[in-house]
N, CA, C and O of each residue as an XYZ file, in Angstrom:
248
protein
N      52.820     44.821    -28.436
C      54.181     44.292    -28.405
C      54.289     43.162    -29.418
O      53.469     42.245    -29.433
N      55.293     43.239    -30.246
C      55.523     42.219    -31.248
C      56.558     41.212    -30.760
O      57.604     41.592    -30.234
N      56.262     39.938    -30.934
C      57.207     38.898    -30.548
C      58.329     38.826    -31.575
O      58.093     38.930    -32.778
N      59.564     38.646    -31.079
C      60.727     38.510    -31.950
C      61.606     37.394    -31.411
O      61.663     37.158    -30.204
N      62.281     36.722    -32.307
C      63.215     35.681    -31.907
C      64.349     36.298    -31.090
O      64.895     37.335    -31.468
N      64.697     35.671    -29.984
C      65.778     36.160    -29.141
C      65.314     36.991    -27.954
O      66.115     37.304    -27.073
N      64.030     37.355    -27.915
C      63.526     38.128    -26.787
C      63.594     37.304    -25.504
O      63.439     36.083    -25.527
N      63.827     37.989    -24.386
C      63.846     37.338    -23.078
C      62.783     37.999    -22.218
O      62.782     39.217    -22.037
N      61.875     37.182    -21.688
C      60.786     37.647    -20.848
C      61.009     37.154    -19.431
O      61.414     36.008    -19.234
N      60.750     38.001    -18.436
C      60.882     37.624    -17.032
C      59.484     37.402    -16.465
O      58.687     38.335    -16.369
N      59.194     36.143    -16.086
C      57.934     35.821    -15.428
C      58.187     35.767    -13.929
O      59.306     36.016    -13.482
N      57.174     35.447    -13.158
C      57.327     35.378    -11.707
C      58.335     34.322    -11.278
O      59.073     34.525    -10.314
N      58.373     33.191    -11.990
C      59.197     32.068    -11.546
C      60.417     31.772    -12.414
O      61.312     31.049    -11.976
N      60.476     32.310    -13.631
C      61.576     31.950    -14.528
C      61.752     33.002    -15.618
O      60.990     33.964    -15.715
N      62.776     32.789    -16.429
C      63.006     33.605    -17.616
C      62.636     32.757    -18.832
O      62.868     31.548    -18.845
N      62.068     33.387    -19.841
C      61.637     32.699    -21.055
C      62.322     33.360    -22.238
O      62.169     34.563    -22.450
N      63.082     32.582    -23.016
C      63.744     33.108    -24.218
C      63.110     32.479    -25.449
O      62.975     31.259    -25.530
N      62.718     33.320    -26.415
C      62.131     32.827    -27.661
C      63.271     32.314    -28.542
O      64.172     33.065    -28.915
N      63.214     31.032    -28.863
C      64.261     30.397    -29.652
C      63.849     30.287    -31.117
O      64.647     30.557    -32.014
N      62.600     29.891    -31.355
C      62.118     29.723    -32.723
C      60.711     30.288    -32.817
O      59.816     29.874    -32.080
N      60.522     31.227    -33.720
C      59.228     31.877    -33.883
C      58.671     31.530    -35.252
O      59.285     31.825    -36.277
N      57.504     30.899    -35.260
C      56.841     30.531    -36.508
C      55.488     31.224    -36.562
O      55.109     31.945    -35.638
N      54.776     31.003    -37.635
C      53.500     31.695    -37.830
C      52.491     31.344    -36.743
O      51.805     32.228    -36.231
N      52.392     30.069    -36.387
C      51.382     29.646    -35.417
C      51.960     29.064    -34.134
O      51.199     28.729    -33.226
N      53.263     28.934    -34.030
C      53.849     28.338    -32.828
C      55.122     29.067    -32.414
O      55.740     29.791    -33.194
N      55.484     28.846    -31.161
C      56.672     29.465    -30.592
C      57.487     28.387    -29.887
O      56.972     27.663    -29.035
N      58.763     28.287    -30.250
C      59.700     27.433    -29.538
C      60.449     28.309    -28.557
O      60.967     29.361    -28.931
N      60.512     27.886    -27.303
C      61.143     28.724    -26.290
C      61.904     27.877    -25.290
O      61.779     26.652    -25.263
N      62.694     28.552    -24.469
C      63.495     27.908    -23.444
C      63.165     28.535    -22.107
O      63.190     29.759    -21.974
N      62.852     27.711    -21.107
C      62.599     28.177    -19.739
C      63.914     28.080    -18.973
O      64.539     27.020    -18.940
N      64.338     29.195    -18.352
C      65.633     29.238    -17.668
C      65.480     29.863    -16.286
O      64.585     30.676    -16.055
N      66.362     29.474    -15.372
C      66.374     30.064    -14.038
C      67.110     31.397    -14.045
O      66.783     32.289    -13.263
N      68.116     31.541    -14.938
C      68.914     32.765    -15.048
C      68.728     33.336    -16.452
O      68.639     32.577    -17.417
N      68.668     34.645    -16.578
C      68.378     35.294    -17.859
C      69.418     35.001    -18.937
O      69.070     34.888    -20.112
N      70.674     34.877    -18.560
C      71.722     34.714    -19.568
C      72.388     33.341    -19.504
O      73.496     33.154    -20.006
N      71.710     32.396    -18.888
C      72.204     31.027    -18.789
C      71.893     30.274    -20.076
O      70.917     30.585    -20.759
N      72.700     29.307    -20.402
C      72.439     28.454    -21.559
C      71.629     27.218    -21.154
O      71.120     26.499    -22.013
N      71.511     26.973    -19.844
C      70.778     25.810    -19.346
C      69.295     26.113    -19.289
O      68.882     27.175    -18.823
N      68.493     25.167    -19.770
C      67.053     25.357    -19.724
C      66.346     24.282    -20.512
O      66.959     23.546    -21.285
N      65.049     24.201    -20.304
C      64.238     23.198    -20.980
C      63.579     23.813    -22.213
O      62.937     24.860    -22.129
N      63.745     23.152    -23.354
C      63.106     23.603    -24.587
C      61.657     23.133    -24.596
O      61.359     21.991    -24.246
N      60.759     24.031    -25.003
C      59.341     23.704    -25.086
C      58.745     24.346    -26.321
O      59.341     25.249    -26.908
N      57.566     23.881    -26.718
C      56.871     24.396    -27.902
C      55.408     24.610    -27.536
O      54.775     23.721    -26.968
N      54.869     25.778    -27.856
C      53.462     26.096    -27.633
C      52.915     26.847    -28.839
O      53.671     27.363    -29.662
N      51.586     26.899    -28.929
C      50.990     27.755    -29.947
C      51.209     29.206    -29.511
O      51.468     29.468    -28.337
N      51.107     30.138    -30.445
C      51.303     31.552    -30.106
C      50.302     31.998    -29.043
O      50.652     32.761    -28.143
N      49.064     31.528    -29.143
C      48.036     31.916    -28.189
C      48.397     31.441    -26.781
O      48.284     32.203    -25.820
N      48.830     30.186    -26.656
C      49.221     29.654    -25.352
C      50.466     30.360    -24.822
O      50.576     30.607    -23.621
N      51.406     30.685    -25.714
C      52.625     31.378    -25.295
C      52.293     32.770    -24.763
O      52.857     33.198    -23.755
N      51.389     33.472    -25.428
C      50.998     34.807    -24.961
C      50.329     34.739    -23.598
O      50.491     35.646    -22.782
N      49.584     33.681    -23.347
C      49.000     33.482    -22.020
C      50.090     33.230    -20.985
O      49.990     33.694    -19.849
N      51.129     32.497    -21.376
C      52.244     32.194    -20.468
C      52.973     33.472    -20.048
O      53.333     33.627    -18.881
N      53.191     34.381    -20.991
C      53.969     35.596    -20.665
C      53.077     36.771    -20.266
O      53.569     37.887    -20.097
N      51.777     36.537    -20.116
C      50.892     37.621    -19.670
C      51.335     38.095    -18.293
O      51.455     37.292    -17.368
N      51.574     39.365    -18.156
C      52.056     39.927    -16.895
C      53.564     39.897    -16.746
O      54.100     40.413    -15.765
N      54.259     39.298    -17.711
C      55.725     39.230    -17.670
C      56.294     40.533    -18.224
O      55.605     41.297    -18.899
N      57.563     40.763    -17.922
C      58.220     41.968    -18.434
C      59.317     41.583    -19.412
O      60.037     40.605    -19.210
N      59.430     42.359    -20.463
C      60.452     42.144    -21.479
C      61.748     42.777    -21.018
O      61.770     43.953    -20.657
N      62.837     42.006    -21.026
C      64.141     42.568    -20.696
C      64.608     43.406    -21.866
O      64.282     43.095    -23.011
N      65.359     44.453    -21.610
C      65.834     45.345    -22.654
C      66.693     44.589    -23.659
O      67.579     43.823    -23.279
N      66.428     44.807    -24.930
C      67.212     44.175    -25.981
C      68.444     45.015    -26.271
O      68.435     46.242    -26.164
N      69.516     44.299    -26.646
C      70.726     45.018    -27.025
C      71.629     45.087    -25.905
O      72.714     45.657    -26.022
């Protein structure tokens, strides 16, 4: 699975939207609702982000 800007992942406790995708880091937003604008912005390395979404499901794009 390739990471893309704008993807929304559903984890056990929250939804994660990729806001900014760079070569070595990922800027994302943690949200309670999949299509909400409210959420906390965070930044992790790609490796840490992949660990965060391990076991999560990708919501259908489009």
